[in-house]
Every structure is written in C-alpha cells, then in structure tokens.
DRENVOFI-733326 format. One line per 5 residues: number of its first residue (from 1); for each residue x, y, z of N, C-alpha, C. Coordinates in pm, whole numbers. Example, Ala and Ser with C-alpha at 12.3 -4.5 7.8 and 13.67 -1.06 7.14 Angstrom:
<nodes>
1> 1319 -569 780 1230 -450 780 1320 -330 780 | 1285 -225 708 1367 -106 714 1290 3 787
</nodes>
This chain:
<nodes>
1> -1568 -2649 2206 -1491 -2538 2153 -1357 -2530 2228 | -1253 -2495 2157 -1120 -2485 2214 -1079 -2338 2229 | -1010 -2309 2340 -960 -2176 2364 -814 -2184 2412 | -745 -2073 2405 -611 -2063 2461 -621 -1994 2597 | -546 -2048 2691 -544 -1993 2825 -399 -1976 2870
6> -367 -1861 2925 -231 -1837 2975 -217 -1906 3110 | -110 -1982 3124 -84 -2058 3246 16 -1985 3336 | 16 -2020 3459 109 -1961 3555 225 -2055 3587 | 301 -2012 3684 423 -2086 3723 393 -2223 3783 | 288 -2233 3859 253 -2364 3921 216 -2463 3813
11> 140 -2420 3715 104 -2509 3605 226 -2549 3520 | 319 -2453 3508 440 -2484 3431 516 -2600 3494 | 517 -2605 3627 584 -2717 3692 519 -2849 3655 | 388 -2851 3644 315 -2972 3605 342 -3008 3459 | 336 -2906 3373 351 -2928 3227 494 -2968 3192
16> 589 -2923 3273 730 -2953 3239 756 -3103 3232 | 687 -3183 3308 707 -3327 3303 664 -3382 3165 | 564 -3322 3104 520 -3360 2969 630 -3323 2869 | 683 -3201 2878 791 -3158 2789 910 -3247 2807 | 941 -3283 2931 1056 -3366 2963 1046 -3503 2897
21> 925 -3558 2886 903 -3686 2822 909 -3678 2670 | 858 -3569 2612 839 -3562 2469 953 -3493 2392 | 1040 -3424 2459 1149 -3353 2391 1283 -3406 2439 | 1381 -3406 2349 1514 -3450 2382 1574 -3358 2491 | 1654 -3416 2577 1715 -3338 2685 1797 -3221 2633
26> 1860 -3238 2516 1942 -3130 2458 1855 -3015 2408 | 1730 -3042 2387 1637 -2941 2336 1564 -2866 2446 | 1564 -2925 2565 1491 -2863 2676 1562 -2736 2728 | 1486 -2634 2743 1536 -2511 2804 1551 -2534 2954 | 1633 -2455 3021 1644 -2466 3166 1514 -2415 3230
31> 1454 -2499 3313 1324 -2467 3372 1329 -2335 3451 | 1436 -2314 3527 1448 -2192 3604 1455 -2070 3511 | 1525 -2085 3399 1532 -1977 3301 1396 -1946 3239 | 1314 -2049 3219 1179 -2028 3166 1094 -1954 3269 | 1104 -1994 3395 1030 -1923 3501 1069 -1775 3502
36> 1199 -1748 3491 1248 -1611 3492 1193 -1534 3372 | 1196 -1596 3254 1143 -1532 3132 993 -1506 3145 | 921 -1599 3207 778 -1580 3228 752 -1461 3322 | 833 -1449 3428 819 -1337 3520 840 -1203 3450 | 932 -1200 3357 963 -1075 3286 866 -1049 3170
41> 780 -1145 3140 689 -1129 3028 750 -1161 2894 | 866 -1226 2895 936 -1265 2772 881 -1396 2714 | 822 -1480 2798 768 -1608 2754 631 -1628 2818 | 551 -1707 2751 424 -1749 2812 397 -1894 2780 | 340 -1959 2879 294 -2096 2864 145 -2087 2838
46> 102 -2149 2728 -38 -2145 2689 -96 -2285 2692 | -219 -2297 2739 -289 -2424 2739 -402 -2416 2636 | -415 -2521 2557 -530 -2533 2469 -635 -2609 2550 | -742 -2540 2581 -841 -2590 2676 -975 -2613 2608 | -1039 -2726 2639 -1175 -2749 2593 -1265 -2671 2686
51> -1342 -2580 2629 -1416 -2481 2707 -1516 -2540 2804 | -1598 -2631 2759 -1703 -2686 2845 -1650 -2769 2961 | -1558 -2859 2932 -1505 -2946 3036 -1389 -2882 3112 | -1331 -2777 3057 -1214 -2708 3113 -1094 -2803 3125 | -1083 -2897 3033 -969 -2990 3033 -864 -2935 2936
56> -739 -2932 2982 -628 -2889 2897 -586 -3006 2810 | -578 -2981 2679 -548 -3088 2582 -410 -3075 2522 | -355 -2956 2522 -222 -2932 2463 -162 -2809 2529 | -30 -2796 2515 42 -2681 2570 141 -2629 2469 | 166 -2499 2478 267 -2435 2394 349 -2341 2481
61> 480 -2344 2462 568 -2250 2529 618 -2154 2421 | 589 -2026 2441 616 -1928 2335 698 -1810 2391 | 804 -1777 2319 879 -1655 2346 800 -1542 2281 | 733 -1463 2362 638 -1365 2307 700 -1227 2288 | 823 -1210 2329 893 -1082 2308 1023 -1113 2236
66> 1046 -1051 2123 1170 -1076 2053 1201 -967 1954 | 1323 -975 1903 1367 -877 1804 1280 -878 1681 | 1259 -762 1626 1188 -745 1499 1041 -785 1505 | 985 -807 1622 841 -834 1633 797 -977 1606 | 890 -1071 1600 857 -1213 1579 839 -1281 1716
71> 759 -1387 1719 746 -1468 1838 814 -1604 1810 | 848 -1675 1916 923 -1799 1909 839 -1912 1965 | 795 -1998 1877 721 -2119 1923 825 -2225 1956 | 855 -2236 2084 960 -2332 2125 903 -2473 2137 | 791 -2489 2205 732 -2622 2220 583 -2616 2190
76> 534 -2716 2123 391 -2739 2108 374 -2888 2136 | 295 -2920 2236 284 -3058 2280 140 -3091 2317 | 89 -3194 2251 -47 -3242 2279 -35 -3355 2382 | -122 -3354 2481 -124 -3458 2582 -142 -3592 2512 | -64 -3696 2549 -68 -3823 2476 -205 -3883 2449
81> -294 -3879 2545 -425 -3938 2530 -507 -3872 2415 | -477 -3745 2386 -554 -3669 2288 -484 -3658 2152 | -374 -3726 2133 -302 -3718 2007 -377 -3788 1894 | -341 -3754 1772 -400 -3813 1653 -549 -3780 1639 | -590 -3667 1695 -731 -3625 1688 -745 -3484 1629
86> -639 -3436 1563 -644 -3306 1501 -617 -3187 1596 | -575 -3216 1718 -551 -3108 1813 -428 -3025 1782 | -329 -3083 1716 -212 -3007 1673 -253 -2900 1575 | -339 -2936 1482 -389 -2843 1380 -469 -2731 1447 | -560 -2765 1535 -641 -2666 1605 -555 -2577 1694
91> -456 -2635 1758 -366 -2557 1845 -290 -2454 1763 | -241 -2493 1646 -168 -2400 1561 -260 -2285 1515 | -382 -2314 1482 -475 -2209 1442 -497 -2109 1555 | -513 -2162 1674 -533 -2072 1790 -409 -1987 1817 | -292 -2048 1806 -167 -1974 1827 -152 -1862 1724
96> -180 -1894 1598 -166 -1793 1493 -265 -1680 1512 | -383 -1713 1559 -482 -1609 1586 -436 -1519 1700 | -378 -1579 1805 -331 -1501 1919 -221 -1404 1878 | -134 -1443 1789 -20 -1362 1749 -39 -1296 1613 | -162 -1276 1573 -193 -1221 1442 -140 -1078 1422
101> -109 -1008 1530 -58 -872 1519 94 -866 1510 | 159 -979 1514 307 -984 1512 360 -992 1369 | 490 -981 1357 555 -992 1226 552 -1135 1174 | 559 -1231 1265 558 -1369 1226 594 -1459 1343 | 599 -1589 1314 630 -1690 1417 753 -1768 1369
106> 848 -1786 1460 968 -1863 1432 958 -1993 1510 | 978 -2106 1442 975 -2237 1506 1103 -2315 1470 | 1140 -2408 1555 1257 -2489 1532 1219 -2637 1529 | 1287 -2708 1442 1271 -2853 1438 1411 -2910 1444 | 1437 -2992 1545 1569 -3051 1561 1555 -3205 1555
111> 1640 -3265 1478 1634 -3408 1451 1732 -3483 1542 | 1692 -3503 1667 1772 -3580 1761 1736 -3729 1747 | 1834 -3810 1710 1816 -3955 1706 1687 -3999 1636 | 1667 -3954 1515 1548 -3992 1439 1567 -4131 1385 | 1512 -4230 1454 1526 -4370 1415 1450 -4400 1286
116> 1360 -4313 1246 1281 -4337 1126 1353 -4291 1000 | 1484 -4266 1009 1561 -4227 892 1523 -4090 837 | 1490 -3998 924 1453 -3863 879 1304 -3846 858 | 1227 -3952 876 1082 -3945 853 1014 -3852 955 | 1060 -3852 1079 1002 -3765 1181 1026 -3618 1144
121> 1148 -3588 1103 1183 -3452 1061 1097 -3408 944 | 1086 -3490 843 1005 -3455 724 857 -3439 761 | 809 -3520 853 670 -3509 897 644 -3377 968 | 739 -3338 1053 725 -3211 1124 735 -3093 1027 | 829 -3099 932 842 -2993 833 712 -2981 751
126> 655 -3093 714 529 -3094 637 415 -3032 721 | 412 -3068 849 310 -3012 939 320 -2859 943 | 438 -2807 966 455 -2663 973 431 -2597 838 | 473 -2658 729 452 -2603 595 303 -2588 565 | 225 -2677 619 79 -2671 601 20 -2538 650
131> 88 -2474 746 42 -2348 801 116 -2228 745 | 192 -2248 638 259 -2137 576 401 -2110 626 | 456 -2203 704 593 -2188 751 688 -2222 637 | 798 -2148 630 901 -2174 531 1033 -2198 603 | 1105 -2302 561 1236 -2325 622 1333 -2225 564
136> 1414 -2166 652 1511 -2068 607 1653 -2120 636 | 1747 -2063 567 1886 -2102 586 1933 -2047 720 | 1993 -2132 802 2047 -2089 930 2161 -2178 968 | 2244 -2127 1058 2353 -2208 1113 2334 -2213 1264 | 2227 -2278 1303 2194 -2294 1444 2202 -2442 1479
141> 2270 -2471 1589 2284 -2609 1635 2248 -2617 1781 | 2170 -2715 1817 2137 -2743 1957 2200 -2875 1993 | 2282 -2876 2097 2346 -2998 2140 2429 -3062 2027 | 2483 -2978 1938 2565 -3027 1828 2484 -3073 1706 | 2353 -3069 1711 2269 -3117 1602 2208 -2998 1528
146> 2203 -3006 1395 2147 -2899 1313 2002 -2874 1354 | 1970 -2748 1366 1835 -2705 1401 1774 -2645 1275 | 1660 -2695 1236 1591 -2642 1119 1496 -2532 1164 | 1520 -2412 1115 1439 -2296 1155 1335 -2270 1049 | 1210 -2261 1092 1099 -2234 1003 1029 -2106 1047
151> 988 -2028 950 927 -1897 979 793 -1889 910 | 693 -1844 986 561 -1816 927 548 -1662 926 | 553 -1602 807 535 -1456 803 388 -1423 827 | 363 -1320 904 227 -1269 923 221 -1129 863 | 287 -1034 927 298 -899 871 438 -875 817
156> 531 -960 854 670 -945 812 703 -1039 698 | 827 -1074 691 879 -1160 584 933 -1290 642 | 939 -1391 558 999 -1518 601 1150 -1516 577 | 1197 -1419 502 1340 -1412 469 1419 -1348 584 | 1443 -1430 683 1518 -1384 800 1662 -1440 802
161> 1702 -1512 698 1834 -1574 698 1947 -1479 736 | 1950 -1357 680 2064 -1267 714 2067 -1226 861 | 1952 -1228 930 1949 -1181 1069 1900 -1286 1169 | 1877 -1408 1121 1821 -1510 1211 1910 -1537 1332 | 2041 -1523 1315 2130 -1545 1428 2103 -1442 1539
166> 2071 -1320 1504 2039 -1218 1604 1903 -1246 1670 | 1808 -1285 1591 1673 -1317 1641 1683 -1433 1740 | 1748 -1542 1700 1757 -1660 1787 1840 -1633 1910 | 1950 -1558 1895 2032 -1524 2010 1951 -1443 2112 | 1866 -1354 2062 1780 -1276 2151 1683 -1367 2228
171> 1618 -1459 2155 1524 -1550 2222 1596 -1635 2328 | 1706 -1697 2289 1776 -1787 2382 1837 -1712 2500 | 1886 -1588 2480 1948 -1513 2586 1847 -1471 2694 | 1720 -1478 2664 1617 -1446 2763 1594 -1564 2860 | 1651 -1679 2826 1633 -1799 2909 1765 -1850 2967
176> 1873 -1835 2892 2005 -1885 2933 2096 -1773 2979 | 2187 -1804 3070 2297 -1713 3099 2395 -1724 2982 | 2483 -1627 2960 2576 -1633 2848 2661 -1763 2847 | 2711 -1802 2963 2795 -1923 2970 2713 -2048 2937 | 2593 -2059 2990 2508 -2176 2965 2465 -2178 2818
181> 2438 -2062 2758 2399 -2057 2618 2511 -2106 2527 | 2633 -2071 2558 2746 -2115 2475 2763 -2266 2479 | 2720 -2330 2587 2728 -2476 2598 2610 -2544 2530 | 2494 -2479 2529 2372 -2543 2478 2351 -2525 2329 | 2392 -2410 2275 2360 -2382 2134 2475 -2312 2067
186> 2481 -2333 1936 2576 -2260 1852 2492 -2176 1758 | 2503 -2045 1773 2424 -1953 1691 2523 -1862 1619 | 2534 -1883 1488 2628 -1805 1406 2557 -1747 1285 | 2614 -1639 1229 2557 -1587 1103 2574 -1690 991 | 2483 -1686 897 2489 -1780 784 2601 -1740 692
</nodes>
C-alpha cells in the first residue's frame, strides 16, 4: 500500500539531487527559497512511501498555500528504479486525495530542449489530462520558454486564464525575491 508522507528539510536536501537530475536548470526553484517557503508553510515536500517497507518511491513538491484556494504541483518525480510501474498514476491519485478540499491543482509543463519533437510535451499533457487537468491560456515563460499551465478543478473552475498571472505570481513570489523572479520567469496577463 502507498501513502503520502510529509518530508522535512533534511530530506529535501537529499531529494533535491533527484530534482536536479530530472528537471532543467531553468525550471528549478532556488533551494534556499524552497526551504524558506517550507518553513512558512507555503510549500511541502511529500514522499510517496510503500507502507510495509517504508521505502520512498516518488516525491512531489507542492505549493500548498495560494491565491483563490488552489495548490501548485511544481514537481512530481518518481525515483528512476521505480519508473514505468504505474507509480506516477498512483502518486497523482494520492495527491488529489490529499488536496480534495481545495479549489483545484495548478501544474506546469515546460518544454525545454524536447529532442523528441514535442513528443515529451504531448506525453506529459496526456498524462495530466487523464486526471482531469485542462490546459488554459497563459502568458507564462520560464527561462524564456513557454510554460503550459494545466488546471485540475476540484471545487473551483479550470477557467483561470483571466487571473492565472496573479495566481502564478503569488506561488513564485513565495520562493523568489522580486529581483530573482524577474530574471527567472515572465508572468503577464493574457
């Protein structure tokens, strides 16, 4: 059986090396900013743990406090040895169960150097769509690359296009200083 477990700062240091390998450098949040957000209760690092063996199989970094009651799924990462075994699907189910009282979940997909000709992006969009996520219109760029924003409505709506710039600015400002945020992301109204 799989469960979600909230991790602390020490574990985040360990998990960060996994994020560093699997995500583009332009997409990585500043580690110190994540620690700060975790201290304030703005973000949480969650481990998907096999109950009997107590082995962590996947991790998610979630902005759990945000405007309008939405949460921000920034990273979902399955440990390489356990990939292709349905753990991404199970992890998403556990995450949605944990945040079932929220308005919805906002996720981003950024296509940095997709050598597969957009196949990776389409695969990720299909994965999220499987769980009821809808891509919305946004003008968000990370490291100069278009960021595809997907929303899973729970109690709220998926139609966040008119206000998504405020929602994303709120999430990012909890991790970045204003000067660093202006260098890392472009967040404008649609």
